[in-house]
C-alpha positions as CSV (number, residue, x, y, z in Angstrom):
1,M,-13.4,17.7,-5.4
2,V,-15.4,19.0,-2.5
3,I,-18.2,16.5,-3.1
4,N,-15.8,13.6,-3.0
5,M,-14.2,14.9,0.2
6,G,-17.7,15.3,1.7
7,G,-18.5,11.7,0.8
8,A,-15.2,10.5,2.2
9,F,-15.9,12.4,5.4
10,M,-19.4,10.9,5.7
11,T,-18.3,7.3,5.2
12,D,-14.8,7.3,6.9
13,G,-15.0,10.3,9.2
14,P,-12.2,12.8,9.6
15,D,-9.6,10.2,8.4
16,L,-6.5,11.7,6.8
17,S,-6.0,8.8,4.4
18,A,-9.7,9.0,3.2
19,Q,-9.5,12.7,2.6
20,S,-6.1,12.5,0.9
21,G,-7.4,9.7,-1.4
22,A,-10.5,11.8,-2.3
23,I,-8.4,14.8,-3.2
24,A,-5.8,12.9,-5.3
25,G,-8.5,10.8,-7.0
26,S,-10.5,13.8,-7.9
27,L,-7.5,15.6,-9.4
28,A,-6.3,12.6,-11.4
29,G,-9.8,11.5,-12.5
30,G,-10.8,15.0,-13.4
31,A,-7.7,15.6,-15.5
32,F,-8.3,12.3,-17.3
33,G,-11.9,13.2,-18.0
34,K,-11.0,16.7,-19.2
35,Y,-8.1,16.0,-21.6
36,V,-8.4,12.4,-22.8
37,P,-11.7,12.8,-24.8
38,N,-10.1,15.6,-26.8
39,I,-7.1,13.5,-27.6
40,L,-9.2,10.5,-28.6
41,M,-11.8,12.4,-30.6
42,P,-10.0,11.9,-34.0
43,Y,-9.8,8.2,-33.4
44,T,-13.0,7.2,-31.6
45,G,-15.4,10.0,-32.7
46,A,-18.5,10.1,-30.6
47,F,-17.3,7.4,-28.2
48,S,-14.5,9.7,-26.9
49,G,-16.8,11.1,-24.3
50,L,-17.9,7.7,-23.0
51,I,-14.3,6.5,-22.9
52,G,-13.3,9.7,-21.0
53,D,-16.1,9.2,-18.5
54,I,-15.3,5.5,-17.9
55,G,-11.5,6.2,-17.7
56,S,-12.1,9.1,-15.4
57,S,-14.0,7.1,-12.9
58,V,-11.5,4.2,-13.1
59,T,-8.6,6.6,-12.6
60,F,-10.4,8.2,-9.6
61,E,-11.0,4.8,-7.9
62,M,-7.5,3.5,-8.5
63,T,-5.8,6.7,-7.3
64,N,-8.1,7.0,-4.4
65,D,-7.4,3.4,-3.2
66,T,-3.7,3.7,-3.8
67,V,-3.3,7.0,-1.8
68,K,-5.5,5.6,1.0
69,E,-3.3,2.6,1.4
70,L,-0.1,4.6,1.3
71,T,-1.3,7.2,3.8
72,K,-2.9,4.6,6.1
73,D,0.4,2.9,6.5
74,K,2.1,6.2,7.4
75,V,-0.6,7.3,9.8
76,K,-0.4,4.1,11.8
77,K,3.3,4.4,12.4
């Protein structure tokens, strides 16, 4: 989570929406990557880790973008 926040700070500066998106994306993506491979293991076997990695990164990006857009609108008002 700290690495993502640092990356958001380096690219967007001390922007509340960027930091909020990084935090939410890290939590959602990390949870997906931690739990989903174990759930899929009986069905996908060795591919469960790959599916977990891809799903984790997609979840991170989607959550990050959504939170950025939601908080950007509130910060502007």
